[in-house]
C-alpha positions as CSV (number, residue, x, y, z in Angstrom):
1,M,0.0,0.0,0.0
2,A,2.8,2.4,0.9
3,D,4.4,1.7,-2.5
4,L,1.2,2.6,-4.3
5,I,0.8,5.9,-2.4
6,R,4.4,6.8,-3.0
7,D,4.0,6.1,-6.7
8,I,1.0,8.3,-6.9
9,V,2.7,11.1,-4.9
10,E,5.9,10.9,-7.0
11,G,3.9,11.1,-10.3
12,R,4.7,7.6,-11.6
13,L,1.0,6.9,-12.0
14,D,-0.1,10.2,-13.5
15,D,-1.5,8.5,-16.6
16,E,-3.6,6.3,-14.4
17,L,-5.0,8.9,-12.0
18,D,-8.4,9.1,-13.6
19,A,-8.8,5.3,-13.5
20,I,-7.6,5.1,-9.9
21,S,-10.1,7.9,-8.9
22,T,-12.9,6.1,-10.7
23,A,-12.1,2.8,-9.0
24,I,-12.1,4.5,-5.6
25,K,-15.4,6.2,-6.3
26,T,-16.9,2.9,-7.5
27,R,-15.7,1.0,-4.5
28,R,-17.0,3.6,-2.1
29,E,-20.4,3.5,-3.8
30,L,-20.4,-0.3,-3.5
31,R,-19.6,-0.1,0.2
32,R,-22.4,2.4,0.8
33,T,-24.8,0.0,-1.0
34,M,-23.6,-2.9,1.0
35,E,-24.0,-0.9,4.3
36,A,-27.5,0.2,3.2
37,A,-28.5,-3.4,2.7
38,T,-27.4,-4.4,6.2
39,L,-28.4,-1.2,8.0
40,R,-31.2,-1.8,10.6
41,V,-33.3,0.2,13.0
42,G,-31.4,0.3,16.2
43,T,-27.9,0.4,14.7
44,R,-25.5,2.8,16.4
45,V,-23.6,5.1,14.1
46,V,-21.2,8.0,14.2
47,I,-21.2,10.9,11.7
48,N,-18.0,10.9,9.6
49,D,-15.8,13.6,8.2
50,R,-17.6,13.8,4.9
51,C,-20.6,15.5,6.7
52,R,-21.3,19.2,6.6
53,P,-21.8,21.1,8.8
54,A,-18.6,20.1,10.5
55,Y,-20.0,20.4,14.0
56,L,-22.0,17.2,13.3
57,Q,-18.8,15.2,12.8
58,G,-18.1,12.7,15.5
59,R,-21.6,12.8,17.0
60,T,-23.2,9.5,17.7
61,A,-26.8,8.5,16.9
62,V,-29.1,5.5,16.5
63,V,-30.9,4.6,13.3
64,V,-34.7,5.0,13.7
65,K,-35.7,4.6,10.0
66,V,-34.0,3.3,6.8
67,A,-35.2,4.6,3.4
68,G,-33.1,3.6,0.4
69,K,-29.8,5.5,0.5
70,S,-30.6,7.5,3.6
71,A,-31.6,6.9,7.2
72,T,-33.3,8.9,9.9
73,L,-30.9,9.2,12.8
74,K,-31.8,10.1,16.4
75,F,-28.8,11.8,17.9
76,D,-27.7,11.1,21.5
77,E,-27.8,14.9,22.0
78,T,-29.7,17.5,19.9
79,P,-27.0,18.8,17.6
80,G,-28.0,22.5,17.8
81,G,-27.1,25.0,15.1
82,R,-29.8,24.9,12.4
83,F,-31.1,21.5,13.7
84,R,-33.9,22.0,16.2
85,S,-34.7,18.2,16.5
86,S,-32.6,15.3,17.6
87,E,-33.8,13.4,14.6
88,I,-32.2,14.1,11.2
89,R,-32.5,12.4,7.8
90,C,-29.0,11.7,6.6
91,P,-27.4,10.0,3.5
92,I,-25.8,6.7,4.3
93,G,-22.4,7.9,3.1
94,L,-22.2,10.5,5.8
95,F,-22.1,8.1,8.8
96,D,-20.3,5.0,9.8
97,V,-21.6,2.0,11.7
98,L,-20.1,1.7,15.1
99,A,-18.7,-1.7,16.1
100,E,-20.7,-3.2,19.0
101,S,-17.8,-2.6,21.4
102,E,-17.6,1.1,20.4
103,S,-21.3,1.7,20.9
104,L,-20.9,0.6,24.6
105,L,-18.4,3.3,25.4
């Protein structure tokens, strides 16, 4: 892995950058689809660093509804800011499922 990253940084794969980017995007979409298929009401999640506004990042919640590529989350604490409710509908790509041991912390 380190060799691949070094090759990209040093420009050895410049002709392949578009293909690498497309492969990464495709893989991420597949992972989101797989997560959506296994996501259940009651699953504990954490908002990831792709989410905006940034003050939501790192907040934990529980899934209360799943609808296609999004889910309604009930945050442990009301997020504040423009969000008046502790329940927010969120695209699946903006949160990560917590491992069972992490959700017990």
